[in-house]
C-alpha positions as a printed Julia matrix, in Angstrom:
75×3 Matrix{Float64}:
 64.29  117.3   113.33
 63.67  119.78  110.49
 64.22  123.5   110.84
 62.14  125.69  108.56
 63.88  128.84  107.49
 61.96  132.09  107.58
 60.27  133.04  104.33
 59.01  136.6   103.93
 56.18  137.47  101.57
 55.9   141.12  100.57
 54.96  143.33   97.63
 57.6   143.77   94.96
 58.05  147.49   94.37
 61.63  148.08   93.21
 63.04  147.62   89.73
 65.83  145.36   91.05
 63.16  143.11   92.59
 61.26  143.02   89.31
 64.48  141.97   87.57
 64.74  139.15   90.13
 61.23  138.03   89.11
 62.31  137.9    85.46
 65.44  135.94   86.38
 63.32  133.46   88.35
 60.91  133.1    85.43
 63.83  132.33   83.11
 65.2   129.75   85.57
 61.86  127.98   85.93
 60.46  128.18   82.4
 62.77  127.18   79.57
 60.54  128.85   76.96
 61.4   132.58   76.61
 57.89  133.33   75.34
 56.51  132.65   78.82
 58.58  135.37   80.51
 56.71  138.52   81.53
 59.19  141.32   80.99
 59.84  144.2    83.44
 57.96  146.87   81.48
 54.81  144.72   81.52
 55.16  143.86   85.22
 55.51  147.56   86.07
 52.48  148.41   83.94
 50.37  145.68   85.54
 51.27  146.81   89.07
 50.69  150.5    88.3
 47.23  149.7    86.96
 45.74  147.7    89.82
 47.75  144.49   89.68
 49.55  142.88   92.58
 53.05  141.4    92.51
 54.15  139.59   95.66
 57.51  137.97   96.23
 58.49  135.13   98.55
 61.95  135.84   99.92
 64.32  133.54  101.76
 66.81  136.05  103.07
 67.82  138.13  100.05
 66.87  135.47   97.49
 63.58  135.51   95.63
 62.24  131.95   95.69
 58.73  132.53   94.38
 56.24  135.14   93.27
 52.58  135.61   92.45
 51.15  138.08   89.96
 47.53  139.11   89.72
 45.93  141.76   87.61
 42.75  143.75   87.89
 39.86  142.64   85.75
 36.73  144.72   85.52
 33.49  144.47   83.61
 32.7   147.19   81.16
 29.55  149.08   82.18
 28.35  148.64   78.58
 28.44  144.84   78.63
C-alpha cells in the first residue's frame, strides 16, 4: 500500500520562496546559464507573470513559471 503525501500548490510571493526556486533550478539544471535569477522572477511576476510552487511540507519540490504575452496593436 502506498501513501501519497500532501503536496500544496500555491503562488510564490515571498523573496525567500523565490530564492528556493533558484536553488531548485540550480539543483536540477547543471548549466548556470539556465537559471532565472530572483530579480527577473520578481519582474516577471510583477508584470503579469505567474509563479506557482509545489510544496511538500516546507520543501519546494517543483515550480511553474508563465509570463504574459500580448500582441502589439500595431502588428
